[in-house]
N, C-alpha and C positions, 0 to 999 in steps of 0.2 A: 466464794466458790472454791477457795483453796483446798478445802478438805472434802469436797463432794465430787471426786473424780470417779466416773464409771465408764466401763468399756463393754461394748457388745458387738456381736459379729453378725452381719447380714450377708446372705448368700448372693451369688451372682444375679439372681432374679430381681434383686433390689427390695424384696419383701420378707423372705423367709429367714428367721433368726436361726443361726447355728451356734453351737457352743454356749457356754454359760455367760451371764453377765458377771463382770468382775468389778470389785471395788478397789480403788487405788487411793493412796493417801497423798500423792503428789503428781504433778505433771510429768516428772521424770519416770515414774512407774508406767504411766500411759505410753510414753515414748519407748520404753523397753518392750512393751507388747507390740507396738508398731514395728520395731526393729526385728523382733522375733518373727513377724509375718513378712519380712523382707520388703517393707515399704521403702520406696525410693527416697533419696535425699530431697528431691523436689516435693514429694508427697509430705514429708516431714515439715518442710518449710511452709507449705500451704496449711498444714494442720496447725502450726504455731500461729500463723497469721489469722486463721479463723477463730482460734481460741481468744486471741487478743480482740478481734472485732466483735464476735457474737457469743463467746463463752462456750462454743461447741466446735469441735473439730472432728477430723476423720481422715482416713487414708485407705487406699486400696491395698489389700495385702496380696502377696503373690505366694500362695501356699502350694506346697507339693501335695499330691494326692494323699500321701501318708499324713501330713500335717493337718490337712482338712479333715480327714477321717478321725484323727485324734481329737480335734476340736469338737466335732459332732458328738463323739462318745463322751467327752468330758461334760457336755451340756445335758446329757440324759439324766433325769431325776433332779434337774436344777431349773425349776420353772420361774424363779423369782426375777424381777427386773431390778434395775439399779435403785429405784425409789424404795422398794420393799426391803432390799438388802441394807440400805442406809438406815431405815427405821429399825431393823433388827440389830444393827450395830449400835445405834443409839440406846437401844433397850438392853444391851449387853448379851444379845443372843446371836452373835455372829462369830464364826461362820456357821450357817445352819448345816444340818446333816442332809445328805442326798435323800430324796424320796425314793421309795420302792416304786416299781412300775404301777402298782395299784394306787398308791398314794398320789403319784404324779397324775394319773388319769383323773382321780377324784378332785385334785386341786384344779386341774384345767377345766373340768366340768363346772365346778363352782364359780370359777372366775369368768367362764364364757356366759354364764347365766346373768351376769350383772349388766 
């Protein structure tokens, strides 16, 4: 699992994804994202314990309105999940270019039909 680190952001409703999925090459890169989001030291410790136990971690981020908005904007035109991004990277096609609004809508329609 050492090279398969991915980060994604879920809004306060517990369901809605905001921002892009990010690929990271190491646990330290994931922790930098958590620190950017003002995760507490307790959250970081719990994240590390969960990684050790289950291979999956997470933390609550304490974003300002501006940071949250920036994250949402960064996710526009970025429909891919961590699995898809990893496949793109393995194929030498990472990072992908952002999709236009029309391309993004078509991508989402094609994936919703599955």
